[in-house]
C-alpha positions as CSV (number, residue, x, y, z in Angstrom):
1,M,0.0,0.0,-0.2
2,R,2.9,2.3,0.8
3,Q,4.3,1.7,-2.5
4,I,1.0,2.6,-4.5
5,I,0.6,5.8,-2.2
6,D,4.2,6.8,-3.2
7,K,3.5,6.3,-7.0
8,I,0.1,8.3,-6.5
9,N,1.8,11.1,-4.9
10,E,4.7,11.1,-7.5
11,A,2.8,10.9,-10.6
12,D,2.0,13.7,-12.7
13,L,-1.2,12.3,-13.7
14,V,-3.5,9.4,-12.3
15,L,-5.6,7.4,-14.5
16,V,-8.4,5.4,-12.9
17,G,-10.3,2.4,-14.3
18,L,-13.4,1.1,-12.6
19,G,-14.7,-2.4,-13.8
20,E,-17.6,-4.8,-13.3
21,E,-16.7,-5.7,-9.9
22,V,-17.5,-2.3,-8.6
23,D,-20.7,-2.1,-10.6
24,T,-24.1,-2.4,-8.5
25,F,-25.6,-3.5,-11.7
26,T,-23.3,-6.6,-11.7
27,G,-24.3,-7.7,-8.1
28,L,-27.8,-7.2,-9.0
29,K,-27.7,-9.6,-11.9
30,R,-26.1,-12.2,-9.5
31,D,-28.7,-12.0,-6.9
32,P,-30.9,-15.1,-6.9
33,E,-33.8,-13.6,-4.9
34,Y,-34.0,-10.6,-7.3
35,L,-33.9,-12.8,-10.3
36,K,-36.7,-15.1,-8.9
37,Y,-38.6,-11.9,-8.2
38,L,-38.2,-10.8,-11.8
39,E,-40.1,-14.1,-12.9
40,S,-43.0,-12.7,-11.5
41,I,-43.2,-9.5,-13.7
42,K,-45.5,-10.0,-16.5
43,N,-45.0,-6.7,-17.9
44,L,-41.5,-7.3,-19.3
45,W,-41.0,-3.5,-20.5
46,I,-41.2,-2.6,-16.8
47,I,-38.1,-4.8,-15.6
48,P,-35.4,-2.0,-16.7
49,Y,-37.3,0.5,-14.6
50,I,-37.4,-1.9,-11.5
51,E,-33.5,-2.4,-12.2
52,K,-33.2,1.4,-12.0
53,I,-35.1,1.7,-8.8
54,E,-33.1,-1.3,-7.3
55,I,-29.9,-0.2,-8.4
56,E,-30.6,3.5,-6.9
57,K,-31.1,1.7,-3.6
58,R,-28.1,-0.5,-3.7
59,V,-25.7,2.1,-4.9
60,E,-26.0,3.7,-1.5
61,E,-23.8,0.9,-0.2
62,K,-21.1,2.1,-2.8
63,K,-20.8,5.5,-1.3
64,E,-18.1,4.8,1.0
65,F,-16.1,3.3,-1.8
66,Y,-16.3,6.3,-4.2
67,R,-15.8,8.7,-1.1
68,L,-12.3,6.9,-0.3
69,L,-11.5,7.1,-4.0
70,A,-12.2,10.9,-4.2
71,N,-10.0,11.6,-1.0
72,C,-6.9,9.5,-2.8
73,L,-7.5,11.8,-5.8
74,T,-7.6,15.0,-4.1
75,G,-5.2,17.6,-5.6
76,K,-4.2,15.2,-8.5
77,N,-4.7,15.6,-12.0
78,Y,-6.9,12.6,-12.6
79,F,-9.1,11.0,-15.0
80,I,-11.7,8.1,-14.4
81,V,-12.8,5.7,-17.1
82,S,-15.8,3.7,-15.6
83,V,-17.9,0.9,-17.3
84,C,-20.2,0.8,-14.1
85,Q,-23.7,1.6,-15.2
86,D,-25.1,2.5,-11.7
87,G,-24.1,6.1,-11.8
88,G,-22.9,6.0,-8.1
89,I,-19.6,7.7,-9.0
90,K,-21.2,11.0,-9.9
91,K,-22.3,11.3,-6.2
92,A,-18.8,11.3,-4.9
93,G,-17.8,15.0,-5.2
94,L,-15.4,13.9,-7.9
95,K,-15.1,16.1,-10.9
96,E,-17.7,15.2,-13.5
97,D,-15.5,16.5,-16.4
98,R,-12.9,14.0,-15.5
99,I,-15.2,11.0,-15.7
100,V,-16.3,9.2,-18.7
101,E,-18.8,6.3,-18.7
102,P,-18.9,4.6,-22.0
103,C,-21.5,1.9,-21.1
104,G,-24.0,4.4,-20.2
105,G,-26.4,4.1,-17.6
106,Y,-30.2,4.7,-16.4
107,K,-29.9,8.3,-16.3
108,K,-31.1,9.1,-19.7
109,M,-33.5,7.4,-22.4
110,Q,-33.2,6.8,-26.3
111,C,-35.5,5.5,-29.0
112,S,-34.9,1.7,-29.2
113,E,-34.7,1.7,-32.7
114,R,-32.3,4.9,-33.0
115,C,-34.4,6.8,-35.5
116,S,-32.4,9.6,-33.8
117,T,-29.6,10.3,-31.4
118,E,-31.7,12.5,-29.0
119,L,-31.7,11.5,-25.4
120,Y,-34.8,11.8,-23.2
121,D,-35.4,12.2,-19.4
122,V,-36.7,9.3,-17.6
123,P,-40.6,9.9,-17.0
124,A,-40.7,10.9,-13.4
125,E,-44.3,10.2,-13.0
126,L,-44.0,6.8,-14.5
127,L,-41.1,5.9,-12.2
128,E,-42.9,7.1,-9.2
129,S,-45.9,4.9,-10.0
130,I,-43.7,2.0,-10.5
131,K,-42.1,2.5,-7.1
132,F,-45.7,2.9,-5.6
133,F,-46.8,-0.4,-6.8
134,L,-43.4,-2.0,-5.9
135,K,-44.1,-1.0,-2.3
136,E,-47.5,-1.9,-2.5
137,N,-46.8,-5.5,-3.8
138,D,-44.1,-5.9,-1.0
139,A,-46.4,-4.8,1.8
140,A,-49.2,-7.6,0.4
141,K,-46.3,-10.1,0.2
142,K,-45.5,-9.6,3.7
143,G,-48.8,-9.6,4.9
144,S,-49.9,-13.0,2.9
145,Q,-52.1,-10.9,1.0
146,E,-53.0,-10.8,-3.0
147,S,-50.6,-8.8,-4.9
148,V,-51.9,-5.6,-6.3
149,G,-49.9,-6.1,-9.4
150,F,-49.7,-2.9,-11.9
151,L,-52.5,-0.8,-13.0
152,D,-53.6,-1.0,-16.6
153,T,-53.0,2.9,-16.9
154,I,-49.2,2.5,-16.8
155,S,-48.2,2.4,-20.1
156,E,-44.7,2.1,-21.9
157,P,-43.1,5.4,-23.0
158,V,-42.4,5.8,-26.6
159,C,-40.3,7.8,-28.8
160,P,-41.8,11.0,-30.0
161,H,-40.6,10.9,-33.3
162,C,-41.3,7.3,-34.4
163,G,-43.5,5.9,-31.6
164,K,-41.0,2.9,-31.0
165,P,-40.6,2.0,-27.4
166,L,-38.1,4.4,-25.2
167,V,-35.3,2.1,-23.6
168,F,-32.4,3.3,-21.3
169,N,-29.1,4.8,-22.8
170,N,-26.7,2.0,-21.9
171,V,-25.1,-0.8,-23.9
172,S,-27.9,-3.2,-23.2
173,A,-29.9,-1.3,-25.7
174,L,-29.8,-3.0,-29.0
175,H,-29.2,0.2,-31.0
176,Y,-27.0,2.0,-28.2
177,V,-26.9,5.7,-29.0
178,E,-23.1,6.2,-28.1
179,E,-23.4,10.0,-28.5
180,G,-24.5,10.0,-24.9
181,Y,-20.8,9.6,-23.8
182,L,-18.7,10.5,-27.0
183,P,-18.2,14.1,-26.1
184,Q,-16.9,13.1,-22.8
185,W,-14.7,10.4,-24.6
186,S,-13.3,13.0,-26.6
187,V,-12.2,15.1,-23.5
188,Y,-10.5,11.8,-22.0
189,K,-8.6,11.3,-25.2
190,K,-7.3,14.6,-25.4
191,W,-6.3,14.3,-21.7
192,L,-4.4,11.2,-22.6
193,Q,-2.3,13.1,-25.1
194,G,-0.8,14.8,-22.2
195,T,0.4,11.9,-20.7
196,V,3.2,11.0,-23.0
197,N,6.5,11.1,-21.3
198,K,4.8,12.0,-17.8
199,K,4.8,10.1,-14.6
200,V,1.5,8.2,-14.8
201,C,0.0,6.1,-12.2
202,L,-2.7,3.9,-13.6
203,L,-5.3,2.2,-10.9
204,E,-7.3,-0.4,-12.3
205,M,-10.0,-1.7,-10.0
206,G,-12.5,-4.6,-10.8
207,V,-11.9,-4.7,-14.4
208,G,-12.9,-7.8,-15.9
209,M,-12.8,-9.1,-19.6
210,K,-16.6,-8.2,-20.4
211,Y,-15.2,-4.8,-21.9
212,P,-11.2,-5.3,-22.4
213,T,-11.1,-2.9,-25.1
214,V,-12.2,0.2,-23.1
215,I,-9.9,-0.1,-19.8
216,R,-7.9,-3.4,-19.4
217,W,-5.8,-3.5,-22.8
218,P,-5.5,0.2,-23.5
219,F,-4.2,0.7,-19.9
220,E,-1.6,-2.1,-20.6
221,K,-0.7,-0.3,-23.9
222,I,-0.2,3.0,-22.1
223,V,2.1,1.2,-19.5
224,F,4.2,-0.7,-22.5
225,Y,4.9,2.6,-24.5
226,N,5.2,4.9,-21.7
227,Q,8.5,4.2,-19.5
228,K,7.3,6.5,-16.9
229,A,4.0,4.8,-16.0
230,E,3.1,2.0,-13.7
231,L,0.1,0.0,-13.3
232,F,-1.5,-1.4,-10.3
233,R,-4.3,-4.1,-11.1
234,V,-7.0,-5.0,-8.3
235,H,-9.3,-7.7,-8.9
236,S,-10.5,-10.8,-6.8
237,R,-9.7,-13.4,-9.8
238,L,-8.6,-11.6,-12.9
239,Y,-5.5,-9.6,-11.4
240,Q,-2.8,-10.9,-13.7
241,I,-0.2,-9.0,-15.5
242,T,0.9,-9.6,-18.9
243,E,4.6,-10.4,-19.5
244,E,4.9,-7.6,-21.6
245,I,4.6,-5.1,-18.7
246,Q,6.3,-7.1,-16.0
247,G,8.1,-4.8,-13.3
248,K,5.7,-1.9,-14.5
249,G,2.5,-3.7,-13.5
250,H,1.4,-5.2,-10.5
251,G,-1.3,-7.6,-9.9
252,I,-3.3,-7.5,-6.6
253,C,-5.9,-10.4,-5.6
254,Q,-8.5,-8.2,-3.6
255,K,-11.8,-6.9,-4.0
256,P,-11.9,-3.4,-4.8
257,E,-13.7,-2.2,-1.8
258,E,-11.3,-4.0,0.6
259,F,-8.4,-2.6,-1.2
260,M,-9.9,0.9,-1.2
261,K,-10.3,0.8,2.6
262,E,-6.7,-0.4,3.2
263,L,-5.2,2.3,0.8
264,S,-7.4,4.9,2.5
265,N,-6.1,4.1,5.9
266,A,-2.8,3.8,4.8
267,F,-2.8,7.5,3.3
């Protein structure tokens, strides 16, 4: 931990990559109780909205992780690339102009057929209606009463241009509107140009092989070409370092949350 802290402090720039192990969405998809609950949902189009509601509740558990990360980056010239879709990083006090989320999330919606690149706000009234009925169903379940279900008045939101359903603007969309993140990706690429021949500390946490071309492989490439760069890869299983960057890359077998607590305590 002392070595990592020294590298962060000595670095001219710090590049952070956050992967699937950090994402609340990943944990949600592995929760057997939640998956069983989804089987009871008849209106399938509602499931992504239930995901959004559940993620918003569970992301509270990630607050401490992001807070500790923000503390470690205080005063540094940093950039964060995150494939997380839970949006939790935007609530930690980190600079939003230093964050890019190429996988999107649950903040905006798009046309499912991508008839345009326009993004839309999530219908607040619809979301509140779904929250209400979820609460009522939970209460009925605990009281061994019949589930109230969803009212027929709840209808799926549609694109104002073509009438096709709206979906959340993230990689799960069949026709993902990447324009939602591309402007910030351009900012990130420009920032990367400033890392040439500079001391760069790369901190990669929880990044698996789901989207290797976004963080994992590019980070390795930076370390390979920049003799002043050093990578610390944290993952509970996929922490291995390639031979090409041996000596400049360090694999740490640990869960990101546990690692961040230890790192923060050592600062």
